[in-house]
C-alpha positions in Angstrom: 0.0 0.0 0.0 2.4 2.7 -1.1 -0.1 5.0 -2.8 -3.7 6.0 -2.3 -4.7 4.3 -5.6 -4.3 0.8 -4.3 -5.6 1.3 -0.7 -8.0 -1.5 0.1 -10.5 -1.1 3.0 -10.5 -4.8 3.5 -6.7 -4.9 4.1 -5.7 -6.1 7.6 -3.8 -2.9 8.4 -1.6 -3.3 11.5 0.2 -0.3 13.0 2.5 -0.9 15.9 5.6 0.1 17.8 7.1 -1.1 21.1 4.2 0.4 23.2 1.0 0.1 21.2 -0.7 -1.9 18.5 -3.6 -0.8 16.3 -5.6 -3.3 14.3 -8.9 -3.1 12.4 -11.9 -3.0 14.8 -14.1 -6.1 14.6 -17.6 -6.9 15.9 -16.0 -9.6 18.1 -14.1 -6.8 20.0 -17.1 -6.0 22.1 -15.7 -8.3 24.9 -12.3 -6.5 24.7 -13.9 -3.1 25.4 -17.0 -3.8 27.4 -15.3 -3.2 30.8 -14.6 0.4 29.8 -18.0 0.8 28.2 -19.8 -0.3 31.4 -17.6 1.3 34.1 -16.6 4.6 32.5 -19.6 6.3 30.9 -17.9 9.7 31.2 -15.5 8.7 28.5 -18.1 9.8 25.9 -19.1 13.1 27.6 -18.1 15.1 24.4 -18.7 12.4 21.8 -21.4 12.6 19.2 -21.8 8.9 19.4 -21.5 7.2 22.7 -20.4 3.6 23.4 -21.5 3.6 27.1 -23.1 0.3 28.2 -22.8 -3.0 26.4 -25.8 -2.4 24.0 -24.5 1.0 22.9 -21.0 -0.5 22.5 -22.4 -3.3 20.2 -24.2 -0.7 18.1 -21.1 1.6 18.0 -18.8 -1.2 16.8 -21.4 -2.5 14.2 -21.8 1.0 12.8 -18.0 1.5 12.6 -17.5 -1.9 10.8 -20.4 -1.0 8.4 -18.8 2.3 7.6 -15.5 0.5 6.8 -17.4 -1.9 4.5 -18.9 1.2 2.8 -15.4 2.6 2.3 -16.1 5.7 4.4 -14.2 5.1 7.6 -11.4 2.9 8.9 -11.8 2.1 12.7 -9.0 0.6 14.8 -9.0 -1.0 18.3 -6.0 0.1 20.4 -3.9 -2.4 22.4 -1.6 -1.2 25.1 1.5 -3.5 25.1 2.7 -2.4 28.5 -0.4 -3.5 30.4 -1.4 -6.1 27.8 -4.9 -4.7 27.7 -7.1 -3.1 25.2 -7.3 0.6 25.7 -9.9 2.0 23.4 -10.6 2.9 19.8 -9.8 5.5 17.1 -10.3 5.8 13.4 -9.9 7.6 10.0 -13.1 9.0 8.7 -14.3 11.2 5.8 -11.6 9.5 3.8 -11.2 11.4 0.5 -8.6 9.5 -1.5 -9.1 11.5 -4.6 -8.5 14.8 -2.8 -5.8 13.2 -0.5 -7.5 14.4 2.7 -8.8 12.5 5.8 -10.1 13.2 9.2 -8.9 11.5 12.3 -11.1 11.1 15.4 -13.6 9.0 17.3 -10.7 8.6 19.7 -11.3 7.4 23.2 -9.4 5.5 25.9 -10.2 4.1 29.3 -9.1 6.3 32.2 -6.1 4.0 33.0 -4.6 4.8 29.6 -5.0 8.6 29.6 -1.9 10.7 30.3 0.4 7.6 29.8 1.8 8.7 26.4 -0.4 6.1 24.7 -2.2 8.7 22.6 1.0 10.2 21.2 2.2 6.7 20.1 -1.2 6.1 18.4 -1.2 9.5 16.7 2.4 9.1 15.5 1.6 5.7 13.9 -1.6 7.0 12.3 -0.1 10.2 11.0 2.9 8.3 9.6 0.5 5.9 7.8 -1.7 8.8 6.5 1.2 10.8 5.1 3.8 8.2 4.2 1.7 5.3 3.1 -1.6 6.8 1.9 0.1 9.9 0.6 -2.4 12.3 2.2 -1.9 16.0 1.9 -4.0 17.0 4.9 -5.2 15.3 8.1 -8.0 17.1 9.9 -9.2 16.9 13.5 -12.4 18.1 15.1 -13.6 18.3 18.7 -16.3 19.9 20.8 -14.9 23.4 21.5 -15.5 22.8 25.2 -13.4 19.6 25.3 -10.2 21.2 26.7 -8.4 17.9 27.3 -8.9 16.7 23.7 -7.9 20.1 22.2 -4.8 20.2 24.4 -3.8 16.7 23.2 -4.2 17.6 19.6 -2.2 20.8 20.0 0.6 18.8 21.8 1.1 16.6 18.7 1.5 19.5 16.4 -2.0 20.3 15.2 -2.8 23.9 14.1 -6.1 25.5 14.9 -8.0 26.7 11.9 -11.2 28.0 13.4 -14.5 27.1 15.0 -17.6 25.9 13.3 -20.5 27.5 15.2 -23.6 25.5 16.2 -22.1 22.7 14.2 -23.5 19.5 15.5 -26.1 18.2 18.0 -24.9 16.8 21.3 -26.2 13.9 23.3 -28.5 16.5 24.9 -30.6 17.2 21.8 -31.5 20.7 23.0 -27.9 21.8 22.8 -25.7 22.1 19.7 -21.9 22.2 20.0 -19.4 24.4 18.5 -16.7 22.3 16.8 -13.0 23.4 16.7 -11.1 22.4 13.5 -7.4 21.6 13.6 -5.1 20.1 11.0 -1.7 18.9 10.0 -0.5 19.3 6.4 1.9 17.0 4.6 4.8 19.6 4.5 4.3 20.3 8.2 4.6 16.6 9.0 7.9 16.2 7.2 9.3 19.6 8.2 8.7 19.6 11.9 5.7 17.6 13.3 7.2 14.2 12.8 10.5 14.9 14.6 8.9 16.9 17.3 6.4 14.2 18.1 9.0 11.5 17.9 11.0 13.3 20.6 7.9 13.2 22.9 7.5 9.4 22.6 
C-alpha cells in the first residue's frame, strides 16, 4: 500500500511500535472493550456517538464496521502493550482518497490509559500511515470546543487551529448544539517539523 490508488479497505492494516498496536476493529471486539464501556460512561461526555453500556458499544462497533465496508471510515482498536490490555478505539473517517484528505477522530481511551503517552504513540503511527503510506496532503481533526483535554492533546502533537464551526453538531443533549473546533496537520508540516517533534515526545 504505497499509494492512495491501491488502498483496500479490507486490508488487515496493523500499525505498531514497542508500546502500542492498532488493528482493524471487529464486531468480536465487544468483549475487549465492554469493561470500559460499562464502568466509565464519562468517556463519551463530548462524543457525538457514545459507546457507554454494552448495548451501545455493540451498536457503536457494528456501525463502525459497516462504515468501513462502505469505504467511508477505517476504525481501529487500540492495544496497550505495556499492560497487555485493550485501551480504546480510534479511526480515520471522511476519507477522500481523490483529494488526499482524511479526518482522524472518534478517539477514546479508558481512564487508566490517559496521560500515559499512549495517545501520542497512536497518533504518530496513524499520521505516519496517512502521510507516508496513503500519501495524504492533509489530516484534519475536530472536537467539541468545550473539550479542553482533547484540544490540548491535539495541539501537543502539532495540530494547528484553523477555526470554530459555530452551532455545528447536535450533542447527546438534543437541546444543545456544539461548536466544533477544527485543527489540522499538512503534509509539509509533517515532514518539516511535526514528525520529529512528536518522535522526541514518545
